[in-house]
Structures are given as structure tokens and as C-alpha cells.
N, C-alpha and C positions, 0 to 999 in steps of 0.2 A: 504493500500500500504506500509506504513512504517513498518509493521510487518515482511515483507519479508527481510528487511535489517538485523535485528538481527538473523533471521533464517538462512540466507546465511552465516553470520559470524560464527554461531555455527556449521553449517554443513561442512563448508570448501569447497574446490574444489571437485566437483563430476565428472568432465569430465576426461575421460581416458587420460593418457599421451602417449599412443601408437601413433606412432611408436618410439618416443624418449625414451620411457621406456617400457620394455616388460610387457605385461599383461598376467598373467597365467590363463589358463582355470580352472574352478572349478572341483573338483574331480568328476569323473563319466561322465564328458562331452565327448560325442562321436565325437571327431574331425576327426579321420580317423582310419582305421583298419591297424594294423601292421602285417606283415608276419614274424613270428618268426622262422619258419623252413620250407623250400621249398622242402626238399628231402624225397623220399620214401613214397609218399602219396597214398592213396587208389583211385582206378579209380572212385568210386562213389562220391567222395568228391566234384567234380565240380558241381554236380546236386544240392548241398545244396543251392547255390546262386540263387535267383529268377531272377537276371538280367544277369547271365552268366559272372560275374566279375572274377570268379575263373576258371582257365584253368589248364590242366595237359598235359605236353608234353610226348614224347616217353620214356624219362628217368625218368618218374614219378616225375618230378619237377614241383612245383606249381608256377603259376604267379597270381598276384592279380591286377586287373585293378581298381584303385581307381576312375577312371572317370566313371565307371559303378556302383560302390558301392553305395547303398542307406542307408548304416549304419543300416540295420535291425538287425544285430547281430546273424543271423542264423549260420554263420561260426564260430563265437566265441563260441557259445553254443555247436556246434557239435565237434569242435576241439580246445579246449582252449590252448593246448600245441603248436598249430601252429598259431593261430590268437589271437589278443588282441586289445582292443580299446586304442588309444592314445589320451590323453587330450591335444590337441594342436590346436591353431587357424591358424597357418601359413601352409596352405595346397595348396595354389595356385601354378600353374606351368606355365612356358612359352611355353611348348610344350605338346602335347597329350601323347607322349611316356614317358615323365617324370612322368606320373601318374601311370605307370605300375611297380609294385614291384615284384622282384624275376625273375628267369630265366635269359635270356641274358640281358645285360646292356641296358636298354631302354632310357638312358639319352643322346644318341648320337645327338638328334635333339635340345637339349637345347641351346648350344652355337650359332648355326646358328640363332635360333629363337631370342635369346637375342640380337645378333648383328643387325638383321633386325628390331626388334622393337626399339632398341636404336636409330637407325638412324631417325626413325619417331618421337620418343618421346622426342628428344632433345629440341624441342620447347615447350613441354608441361611441364611447371614448376609451374606456378601460374595461378589462375583464370581459372581452368579447368572446362568446362561445360559438364555435363553428361546427356545423353539421355537414358532412360530405355524403352525397348520394351518387352512386354509380348507375347511370341510366343507359348502359350499353357501351361503355368505353372499351377500348382495346387493351386497357391496363397501363398504358404509358403515362397518362396524366396522374394516375394514382401514385406512381413512383415519385413524381415531382412534388406532389402534395405532401406525401409522407416525409420528404426531405426537409420541408419547412420546419419541422420540429426536431431536427438533429442539431448537434452543437454548432455547426457552421452558420446556419441560418437562424436558429433559435428564435422563432417568431413569438415565443412566449414572453420574451423581453419587451415586446410591444403590446402585450396584453391579450394575445390571441390564444385560445385554448380549444382543443377538440372536445366534442361531446357526442355521445351516442343517442342522446335524448332530444328529439325535435322540440319538445316543449321547453327545453332550456336553451335553445339555440337562438342566436342573434343574426347569424349569416348562414345562408345555405350555399354550399359549393356543389355545383352540378357538373358532372362529366358525362360524355356520351350523347348520341343524337336523340335520346328518349325513345326506346323501343316500346312497342305496344304493351308488353308485359310490365314495363316500369312506369307507364303514364299515370295510372291510378295511385301507386305508392308515392310518386313525386308530388302529385296534387294533394294527397293526404298529408304528406310531410310538411308542405308549405302551409296548409290550412291550419295545422295545430301549432305552428310557431307563433309566439307572441309578438305583438307590435312593440317597438319598431323593429323591422327586420329588413334584410337586403338579400338579393339573390345574385350570385356571381356564376356566369357560365364559363367553364374552364376548358380550353382546347377547341380546335376547329370543329370537331364533331358537335360539341355543345353549342357553338356559336351559329352553325349553319347546317349541320348534318354531315359536312365533309363529303366523303365518298358515298355516304348513305343518302340516297334520294328520299324525299318525303313520300310516304305511301302507307300501305297497310302494316308494314313491319317497323317503320320508324316515322317519328313526327318531323324529322328533318331539322332538329335544333330545339333548344329549350324554349325560345320565345314563341314557338308554335303552340306551346301549352301554357306557359306562365310569362308574366312580364319580367324582363331581365334588367337589373340595375347596372351591371358592369360586365363587359365582354372581355375575356382574355384569350385572344387567338393564339394559334401555334399548334404544332403537331409533334410533340407536346410543347407547351410553354415551359420555360425554365422556372425554378422556384422563385427567383427574384421577380419574374414577370407576374407570377401568381400573387406574390406578396404585394406588388404594386397594385394589382386589382383589388385586393382586400383593403389596402389603405385608401384607395379611391372610394370603395363601397362604404367605408365607415367614416369618411371625412377626416382621416388622420394625417393627410398630406398637407394640411393647411400651414402648420408651423415648420414642418421639416421637409417640404417638397423639394426634390432636386429637379433640375431641368430635364424635361421630357424630350 
């Protein structure tokens, strides 16, 4: 037991200082895809994306829906002068439209969403209990969520705690496109959570359905079933990205927000 004391003194503090200090993503990290040039694209470019995240309007201007992007890199490989990966963690958004880059300004729903969430999140400051529900995830998001409570990220230092009881939860983390079997449990979980509460969709599948099209087997994303307060895109998003989404959902970025 005593050997851990000098080891800790030698190693120093290993816990991230985020959000009080910005944590840079490592080189090559696929945080999100940037749209570098949206004009004059070829008609066939939209077919490059397996999830339909790329669209082309009548003026041949591109739009990129990051809520549908699975970060496969097909667009970057096909058109490197138009698309590029950005090494960043802060990718969460308060509205679905804010995840769409290019074309008409898609940020119009951000301010109303921010105000509505702010009214409910005013009471969520410390001792925030988080309930996670898997609605058909492939499991990758679960690994990243679990990492938030390890010594490096230690999200408990910010007042976030996991709970298995929906009646004690303040925030609901949802992963997966919401399969038909999980639709009713998701609705019931949200129903019994006390106010104020917030819902965070984690991962591309939860944001839009990803590769799972809406139909009899899948709702095609959480917002087809319930209202979403914060979207965290990515396949899967990194722990810092999920932490960023939780901080947005609870209004805790006000005093310690780093540049996005």
C-alpha cells in the first residue's frame, strides 16, 4: 500500500483539468468533419456518404449534417479540398439544426433551445445524478460513458454521479437509435424522472439513427420519440465530448466555459 504514495508523488496529477482548462485533442483525432467549400459540387458527391449526411441543393451547394456523420472518412478521401477532419472535442449542440454545416444558416433554433433548457437547468448545479439508457447502441458509446468516471476524467469532481434509479435522476443519457423494443422503456424512464430534468443524446445513432433508417425496427434517433436538450454527435464521441454535452445540459459552462 505504501508504494502507491511515492508513485503518486512522482506521477503528479493525472486527472484532466477540463473544463477549467482546455484539453487539446491528439493529432489525427476525428472529432468532426469540417466543410471547407460548399459551392459548385458534383451531383454524385452526396452518394459518397453511407448515412446521407451530405446533401446538395439546387444551386449545387453542399450541406453536411454532423448529426448523421459516422466519421468514416469517405468524404474526406473523395474530396479533400472540400472536407477535412477537425481534432476537437467540443462538438455538442443545443439544437439539431446547429449540427448542420453549410447552406442556409441552421443555427436559428439554438437561442430558443438555450433559453428553454436554461430555465430547467437553473436548479441543476451540484450533485447531478445521471441515468444512462441503452436504446440499441452498438456498445461503443457505453465504453466512452463509462470512462467518464475513471481517475483521468473523474467527472464526479464536477458533481456528476451515476444512478440506476430514474426517479433520482436529473439527466438522462440516451445511446442508440431507439429500437422498437426500447421505445416504451425510454418513454417510461423519462416520464418518472422528476423536474427539472434534461435529456442528452449521445452518439450519431442517438442523434439521427446513423446507419439505422427510421422504420418498424428503429425510431431513427431519440428526438423521434422525446425532445432532446443536447446532441453529442460522433461514432462514438470521446469522453470529453460527452462531458461537454453534460455541462451544456446542466448550464455548468457559464463560469468555466472554454472556447468552442
